[in-house]
C-alpha positions as CSV (number, residue, x, y, z in Angstrom):
1,M,-17.7,-16.1,-0.3
2,N,-20.2,-14.0,-2.1
3,D,-20.5,-11.4,0.8
4,F,-16.9,-11.1,0.7
5,K,-16.7,-10.7,-2.6
6,N,-19.4,-8.1,-3.0
7,K,-17.7,-6.1,0.3
8,F,-14.5,-5.6,-1.5
9,K,-15.9,-4.5,-4.9
10,E,-18.3,-2.3,-2.9
11,Y,-14.7,-0.8,-1.2
12,I,-13.2,-0.6,-4.5
13,N,-15.9,1.1,-6.3
14,F,-15.8,3.7,-3.1
15,T,-12.1,4.5,-3.5
16,E,-12.3,4.6,-7.6
17,A,-15.0,7.1,-7.3
18,N,-13.6,9.0,-4.5
19,L,-9.8,9.0,-6.1
20,K,-11.9,11.2,-9.1
21,E,-13.3,13.1,-7.2
22,Y,-10.2,14.5,-4.9
23,N,-8.2,15.1,-8.3
24,K,-10.5,16.6,-11.2
25,H,-9.7,18.9,-13.7
26,S,-10.6,22.4,-13.2
27,K,-10.1,26.4,-14.8
28,A,-7.8,27.0,-12.5
29,T,-5.6,23.8,-12.8
30,E,-5.5,24.2,-17.1
31,A,-2.1,25.3,-16.9
32,Q,-1.1,22.3,-15.2
33,K,-3.3,19.8,-17.1
34,V,-0.3,17.5,-18.3
35,L,0.8,17.2,-14.5
36,I,-2.8,16.0,-12.9
37,D,-3.3,13.8,-16.2
38,A,-0.2,11.9,-15.6
39,M,-1.2,11.7,-11.5
40,N,-4.7,10.5,-12.8
41,Y,-3.1,8.0,-15.0
42,S,-0.8,6.2,-12.8
43,L,-4.1,6.2,-9.6
44,E,-6.5,5.2,-12.3
45,A,-4.3,2.4,-13.7
46,G,-6.3,-0.2,-11.2
47,G,-4.3,-2.3,-8.5
48,K,-5.9,-4.0,-5.9
49,R,-6.5,-0.9,-3.5
50,I,-5.4,-3.2,-0.6
51,R,-4.5,-0.3,1.3
52,P,-7.7,1.9,0.9
53,V,-9.7,-1.6,1.9
54,L,-8.0,-2.4,4.9
55,T,-9.0,1.4,6.1
56,Y,-12.6,0.9,5.5
57,A,-12.4,-2.6,7.1
58,F,-10.7,-1.9,10.4
59,C,-13.0,1.3,10.4
60,E,-16.3,-0.6,10.3
61,A,-14.7,-3.3,12.2
62,C,-14.3,-0.8,14.9
63,G,-18.3,-0.3,14.4
64,G,-17.8,3.0,12.3
65,N,-19.3,4.2,9.0
66,M,-17.1,3.8,6.0
67,D,-18.0,7.2,4.4
68,S,-15.9,8.2,7.6
69,A,-12.7,7.0,5.8
70,A,-13.1,8.2,2.4
71,A,-10.5,10.8,2.9
72,P,-8.0,8.7,4.5
73,A,-8.6,6.0,2.0
74,A,-8.1,8.0,-0.6
75,A,-5.0,9.5,0.7
76,I,-3.5,6.5,1.0
77,E,-3.4,5.4,-2.3
78,M,-2.5,8.1,-3.5
79,I,0.9,7.8,-1.2
80,H,1.3,4.3,-2.4
81,T,0.7,5.7,-6.5
82,F,3.5,7.9,-5.5
83,S,5.9,5.2,-4.6
84,L,4.8,3.0,-7.8
85,I,5.8,6.0,-9.7
86,H,9.1,7.0,-8.2
87,D,9.9,3.4,-7.8
88,D,9.5,2.9,-11.7
89,L,11.7,5.5,-12.7
90,P,15.2,4.8,-13.8
91,A,17.0,5.9,-11.0
92,M,15.4,3.3,-8.9
93,D,14.2,-0.1,-10.3
94,D,13.9,1.2,-14.2
95,D,10.4,-1.0,-15.2
96,D,8.5,0.1,-17.9
97,Y,5.6,-1.3,-17.2
98,R,3.0,-1.3,-14.4
99,R,-0.2,-2.9,-13.7
100,G,-0.3,-3.8,-17.1
101,K,0.8,-0.1,-18.8
102,L,3.3,1.6,-19.7
103,S,4.8,3.5,-16.2
104,C,4.0,6.9,-15.9
105,H,7.3,7.4,-16.9
106,K,6.7,5.9,-20.2
107,A,3.8,7.2,-20.8
108,F,4.6,10.8,-20.0
109,D,8.2,11.3,-19.6
110,E,10.7,11.3,-16.9
111,A,10.4,14.7,-15.2
112,T,6.6,14.8,-15.5
113,A,6.6,11.2,-13.5
114,I,8.7,13.0,-11.0
115,L,6.5,15.6,-10.3
116,A,3.1,13.9,-10.8
117,G,4.9,11.7,-8.1
118,D,5.6,14.7,-6.0
119,A,1.8,16.1,-6.1
120,L,0.8,12.4,-4.7
121,S,3.3,12.8,-2.3
122,V,1.5,16.2,-0.7
123,L,-2.2,16.4,-2.1
124,P,-3.2,13.6,0.4
125,F,-2.5,15.9,3.8
126,A,-4.6,18.6,1.9
127,V,-7.8,16.1,1.6
128,I,-7.0,14.8,4.9
129,A,-6.8,17.9,6.4
130,D,-10.4,19.8,4.4
131,D,-12.4,16.5,5.1
132,E,-15.8,17.6,7.2
133,K,-16.9,14.0,8.1
134,L,-13.8,13.7,10.4
135,S,-13.1,16.1,13.9
136,D,-9.6,18.4,14.2
137,K,-8.8,15.5,16.8
138,Q,-9.2,12.9,14.1
139,K,-7.2,14.8,12.0
140,I,-4.5,15.4,13.6
141,K,-4.1,12.1,14.7
142,I,-4.6,10.4,11.0
143,I,-1.9,13.0,9.5
144,S,0.5,12.8,12.2
145,Q,0.2,8.7,11.9
146,L,0.8,9.1,7.9
147,A,3.6,11.3,8.2
148,R,5.4,8.9,10.1
149,A,4.6,6.1,8.0
150,V,5.8,7.7,4.9
151,G,8.6,9.1,6.1
152,R,12.3,8.5,6.7
153,N,11.1,6.1,9.3
154,G,8.5,4.4,7.0
155,M,8.4,3.6,3.7
156,I,10.8,5.9,2.5
157,G,13.3,5.1,4.6
158,G,12.5,1.5,3.5
159,Q,13.5,1.8,0.3
160,I,17.2,3.6,1.0
161,I,17.5,0.3,2.9
162,D,16.4,-1.6,-0.3
163,M,18.8,0.3,-2.5
164,E,21.8,0.2,0.1
165,N,20.8,-3.8,0.1
166,E,21.8,-4.2,-3.8
167,K,24.8,-3.0,-2.7
168,R,25.6,-5.8,-0.4
169,T,26.6,-9.4,-0.2
170,D,25.8,-10.0,3.5
171,V,22.0,-9.4,3.7
172,D,19.8,-11.4,6.3
173,E,16.8,-12.5,7.3
174,A,16.9,-9.8,9.9
175,N,17.8,-7.0,7.6
176,L,15.1,-8.3,5.3
177,R,12.5,-8.2,7.8
178,N,13.6,-4.4,8.5
179,M,13.1,-3.5,5.6
180,Y,10.2,-5.0,4.7
181,K,8.7,-3.7,7.8
182,H,9.5,-0.1,6.7
183,K,8.9,-0.3,2.6
184,T,5.7,-1.8,3.0
185,G,4.5,-2.4,6.5
186,E,4.8,0.7,7.5
187,L,1.9,1.9,4.7
188,I,-0.3,-1.4,5.3
189,S,0.0,-0.8,9.4
190,V,-0.9,2.8,9.0
191,A,-3.8,2.0,6.7
192,C,-5.5,-0.3,9.5
193,I,-4.4,2.9,12.1
194,M,-6.5,5.2,10.3
195,G,-9.1,2.8,9.5
196,C,-9.5,2.5,13.9
197,I,-9.1,6.3,14.1
198,C,-11.8,7.2,11.3
199,A,-14.3,4.5,13.7
200,G,-13.8,7.2,17.0
201,A,-12.0,4.0,18.5
202,E,-9.4,5.2,21.4
203,D,-8.6,1.7,23.2
204,E,-5.0,1.9,22.4
205,K,-5.2,-2.3,22.7
206,I,-7.0,-2.4,19.6
207,I,-4.8,0.3,17.7
208,E,-2.1,-1.6,18.9
209,A,-3.6,-5.0,17.6
210,A,-4.2,-3.3,13.9
211,A,-1.1,-2.0,14.0
212,E,0.8,-4.8,14.5
213,Y,-1.3,-7.1,11.8
214,G,-0.8,-4.2,9.5
215,Y,2.9,-5.2,9.8
216,K,2.6,-9.0,10.1
217,L,0.2,-8.6,6.9
218,G,2.9,-6.5,5.3
219,L,5.6,-9.1,5.5
220,A,3.7,-11.4,4.7
221,F,2.7,-9.5,1.0
222,Q,6.3,-8.7,0.7
223,I,7.0,-12.6,0.9
224,V,4.6,-13.5,-1.4
225,D,5.8,-11.0,-3.7
226,D,9.6,-12.5,-3.2
227,I,7.5,-15.8,-4.3
228,L,5.7,-14.5,-7.5
229,D,8.5,-12.6,-9.3
230,V,10.2,-16.3,-9.8
231,T,6.8,-18.7,-10.2
232,S,4.4,-15.9,-12.0
233,T,4.3,-14.3,-15.4
234,T,4.5,-10.9,-16.9
235,E,1.1,-10.9,-18.5
236,E,0.0,-12.1,-14.5
237,L,1.9,-9.4,-12.2
238,G,1.2,-7.0,-14.8
239,K,5.1,-6.0,-14.0
240,P,8.5,-7.4,-15.7
241,V,9.3,-10.8,-13.7
242,G,13.4,-11.8,-12.4
243,S,13.1,-8.5,-11.8
244,D,15.2,-8.9,-8.3
245,A,17.7,-11.0,-9.5
246,E,18.1,-9.2,-12.5
247,E,19.1,-5.7,-9.5
248,N,20.9,-8.3,-7.5
249,K,18.1,-8.2,-4.8
250,T,18.6,-10.5,-1.9
251,T,14.8,-12.2,-0.9
252,F,13.3,-14.5,1.2
253,V,13.4,-16.8,-1.8
254,T,17.5,-15.8,-2.7
255,L,18.1,-16.8,0.6
256,Y,15.7,-20.3,1.7
257,G,13.8,-21.2,-1.5
258,V,10.2,-21.0,-2.9
259,E,8.7,-23.6,-0.4
260,K,10.4,-22.4,2.8
261,A,9.7,-18.7,1.8
262,Q,5.6,-19.6,1.1
263,S,6.3,-22.0,4.8
264,I,7.0,-18.1,6.3
265,A,4.6,-16.8,4.6
266,E,2.3,-19.1,6.1
267,E,3.3,-19.0,9.6
268,I,3.3,-14.6,9.4
269,T,0.0,-14.8,8.2
270,N,-1.2,-17.3,11.0
271,D,-0.1,-14.7,13.9
272,A,-2.1,-12.0,11.4
273,M,-4.9,-13.8,11.7
274,L,-4.6,-14.7,15.1
275,L,-4.3,-10.8,15.9
276,L,-7.9,-10.6,14.2
277,E,-9.4,-12.0,17.5
278,N,-9.2,-8.7,18.8
279,F,-12.0,-7.2,16.5
280,E,-15.4,-8.7,16.7
281,N,-16.1,-8.1,13.5
282,N,-13.4,-9.5,11.8
283,S,-15.2,-11.9,9.2
284,F,-14.0,-9.9,5.9
285,L,-10.2,-9.0,7.2
286,K,-9.6,-12.7,7.9
287,E,-11.2,-13.8,4.6
288,L,-8.9,-10.7,3.2
289,T,-6.0,-12.0,4.4
290,N,-6.4,-15.3,3.4
291,M,-6.4,-14.3,-0.4
292,L,-3.9,-12.7,-0.2
293,L,-1.3,-15.4,1.0
294,N,-2.4,-17.4,-2.0
295,R,-2.8,-14.7,-4.6
296,R,-1.5,-15.0,-7.9
297,N,-0.8,-11.4,-9.3
């Protein structure tokens, strides 16, 4: 367990250092200071850093060095942060707090938050393209995979499905699984895929296993989020609880109740664990998977 905690901490610290390095102030950007401040406000707000951690972990599970995954890992955390900034906006979820701090649009203003999110949606691709540790072939693969996972067929597409679902009364499990696969699963899945690419893995079976693991982990992660929205507290989560009900959202909890939702999350997590058998160096990933199932925030 201590080995897991130490490795997790190593991944987190590496992520934090790289995020600061990739979005520093300079003389050339003095006029954009408030924008960079807003970007860093949300980037440095903490969080689990699960997506970059998965990128590092899959890179090492495939025999690579975590240093080679620095740019893609930072990039995906920037993408995730951009999505959170926009999710919290009045036009979306209208949340005043994120990770125990004021949301970006409350700490600054709505227009600045929109622009900070916009900037964090494009900076990642420059970070990857300019990286000196990855080959051109790796960069092209990673940029292509990441763009797909973020866009209309990925996270952003999932967000529109989520918004449309709020207007419906006939949302069922199949619809929820599809929405969660896009909104949450795509970004988690591509984090795993990018780690494999950073390690130089070319075996399609390995990459497909990483991708499918990510989808399953993303689904289980979102179901646990559904559960925590009704069982946790604002202090524990760092954001308002009970928001799903307020926004008329159908979740696994509203469909089945907490107990069955937990059972479904456990079943999906077990499926994800089986996929990790495709990787020899999988002990960290197994402990991480179990930790996410049993998290309290």
